[in-house]
N, C-alpha and C positions, 0 to 999 in steps of 0.2 A: 311587430312579429306576430304572424298568424298561428293558429292552433297547431297546424301540421308541423311547422318548423320547430315550435317549442317541443312538441311530442318527439320529434326526431332527435333533438338535442338530449332530451331526457333518456331516450333509449341508448344513444351513443355513450353518454356518461355512465350509465349502468353497466354497459359492456366493458368499458375501461375499468370501472371499479372492481369488476370480477377479476380482472388481470392483476390489479394492484393488491387486492386482498389475497390472491393466491401467492404472489411474490412475497408478501409480508409473512405469510404462514411458512413458506419454504425457508426464508431467511431466519425466522424465529426458531425453526427446527434445527437448523445447522449451526447457528451462532453459539448455542450452549455447548455443543460438542467442541467447537473451536476455542471457546473460552476455557474449557477444562484442559485442552491441549496446551494452551498458552501458560496457564498457571502451573501445570505439571512440568513444563520444560524450563521455566525460569530458574528454579533452584539448581538444575543440572548445569545450565549455561554459566551461572554464577560460580559454582564450585569448580567447573572445568577451567574457567578463566583464571581463577585464583591459583589453581594448581599449575597452570602453564607459567604464570608469572613467577611462582616459586622456583620452578625448574630453570627459568631463564636467569634468575639470580644465582643459581648454583652452578650453571654450566660454564665451562671454560671455552670462550668463543674461539680460541686458537687451537683447541684440541682437534686431532685428526679424526675423521670418520672412517668406518670400515669400507664403505662404498660411496660412490657419488650419487647425488639425487637423480631420480629417474624422470622427474618433471619439475618445472619451475616452482610450483607450490610447495615442494619439499626443500627448496633452497632457503632454509630458515635464516642462514647467516645474512643473506642479502635482504630478506624481508625485515630484518632487525635494523638495517641501515637507516640512519637519520641523515638525510641529505637536503640540499637547498631545494625548496619547492618551486618548480616551474609550472607543473601541470598537476591538477588533482583529479583523480577518477571518482566519479559520483555514481553510485548504484541507486537508481530511482525505482521504487516499487509502486506501481499503480495496478489497475485491473483491466480486464478485457471487456467487462460488462459495465453498462451505465445504470441509470436509475438508482444510484446510491447516494442521492443528495449531493453535498459539496465535497464528497470524499476525494475524488480525483482532482478536482479544482484546487483544493487546499494543498495537496501534495505538489502539484505543478507550480502553484504560486510560490511555495516555499523554495522550490528548486531554482526558479528564475531569480528570486531575490538573492539566493546564495551565489548564483553565477555572476550576477551584477556586482555583488560585494567583492568576489574574488578578482573580477576584471579590474576593479578600482585599485586593487593591491598589485596588479601586474601578473596575476596567476591565471593560467588557462584552465578550462574545464573540459573534461572528456567524460561522456556519459555512457553508462551501461543501463539500459532501460528494460524493465519488466512490465508488460501490460500494454495493450494497444491504445487504451484511452489516454494514458500519459504520453505515449509516443506520438499520437496524432497532434496534440497541442505543441509538444516540444519541437516537432518538425516545422510547424508553422512559425515558431518563434526563433528558429535557429539563426537566421540572418540578423534579426534584431538584437540578439544577445551574444552572438559570436561564440558558439561552442561547437564541439564535435560529438557526434553520437558514434561510439565505437562499435557497440554490439547491442542487439535487441533479443528479447526472449519472450516466449508466450507467458501469459499471466499465470499466477499461482493457482493451484486448485484448492478447494476447501480442505483445510487441515494442513496446508503447506506442502512442500515437496523437498525432502532431504536430497534427492537426486539433483534437483535444480540448484540447490545450495552448493553442491559439489562442483557442478559445471561452471556456475558463475564464479565460484572461488578460484578455480583453476584459471579462468580467463583473466580475472583481476590480478592474480599472482604473476601470470605470464607478462601482462602489461607492465607490472612493477619491476620485475626482474629485467625486462628489456628496456628499461628507462623511458617508457612511454608516459608513465605517470610517476609521481614522487610521493603521493599520499593516496589513500583510498578511504572513502567514507560511504555510508548508506544514508539515504533520506527515506524514512518509512514512517508509519504511524504506530504509536504505542497504544494498545488497547487498555482503557481505563475501566469502563463498565459498559452496560448495554446502551447507555445514553451518551457516552462521550469517549473521545480518543484525542490524542495530540500528535501533531507532526513533529518528528524528532530527527536529529542528526547523530549517527553513530560512527565513531572512528574505528577503522580496522587496521590499516597499514600506514606506516610501519608499526610493528608491534613494539610498544614502549615497554622498557624494563623498569621505568621509574614509576612504580605504583605504590602509593601510600597505604598504610594500614594492612599490608599483606606480609605475613611472616616469612620466615626462611624454612627450608627443609632441615630435617635433623642431620647433624654432621655424621651420624652413624649409618645413614641410609646409603645403600649400594644399589646400582642399576645394572641390569643384564637384559638386553645388550647395553652398550654405553649410552650415556645421556645424550650426546649429539645425535646418535642414531635414533633414539626415541623421539627427539624433537623433529627429526626429518618427517616422521609420520604424524606426530601430534599437532604440529603447526597447521598443516592443511586441513586437518580435522577441526581444529579450532576455528579457522576462517569459514569453513563450510557450515559449522554449527551456528556461528553468529549470523550468517545470512539466513539459515533455516529459521532461527529465532525471529528474525525480522519478518520473514514470510508468514510465520504463525501470527505474529502481532497484527500484520497488515490484513490477513485473512479475516480475523475476528473483527477488526475495525471496519472493514468494508461491509461485512454482513450486518453488523450492528447499525451502520449508517443506512444501509438499504432497508432494514426493517423499520427504522425510524421514518425514513422518507416515504415508504409505502403506507405506513400508518397515517401519516399526515395527508397523503393523497386520498386515502379512503375517507378520512374526516372531511376533507375539502369537497369530495364528490357528494357526500351526504348533504352538505350545506348547499351545493349548487342544485342538487335535485330538489331540495326543499324550496329554494327560491324559484326555480323554474316551474315547479308544481303550482305555486301560488300564481305565477304569471299565466300559466295555462288555464287555471280556474277563472282568473279574471277575464281572459280572452274568451273563454267559453261562455261566461256569464254575459259578457258584452254582446256576443253573437246571438244568444238567446233573447236578450232584451231587444236587439235590433230586429229579430224575426217577429217578436210580439208586436213591436211598433208598426212593422210593415203590415201585419195582419189586421191590426186595429185600424190603421190608415186606410187599407183596402175596403174594410167593412163600412167605414164612414163614407167612403166615396160612393159605394153602392147604395147606401141609404139615402 
């Protein structure tokens, strides 16, 4: 390799390093905000879930409601049904952007493994996919693993999106009420810390009433409006909040993964530049030696 090609490579790597360093700084600036949002929302999600289960233990499922549900996600009676599982709806949360290490690959790998397992049990898989990166791979593997992609959504924004959680929750509930799916779960990543996350599976529908270690409501508690009417609005909020929590966790995980990947890329770039600089100096020294040899040889010939 001559001096010019080595110098061109060094220049190219330095240009790439500027990009990776900028992406690392952006991810580092955003991930702390997302981490705070995740930690702040976890207690609310936990308390709201426990309250919902207490209400479900107290409600009379045969009690009449004042009005009929306006949309499928408000039909809490059907969402409580436990029926034979023929198809499971899986909400897959990935991202639109790459350069986040193995983040999207880990999510898709987990999804395909779960689909394969369900197929062995005779259960079909119907996917709701958030994020273009996950969607691209899943489309390529659709024929090999035999599953259906029902609906796709744009990737989450930094900090998550409660509006997206509501939209996806309504779509999930509609598919459940219409008997297109019999269970609904989320495959997302749980944020651990700046250096790690884990791919997890969260169950959403049907909403189970058999929850251990959750107490009962006080017998003296009264509700206005009636408890069935309250559940008509609380259940869709619960579903949307679980999805929103999953989006928050995934956002923080993706940013942390990108920050780590870009940090490694900067380190690797430094090492490549160091190695190529040594090669460049060797090539330059060799060229100088060759020129001196030629000059000496020419002088000897003239003498």
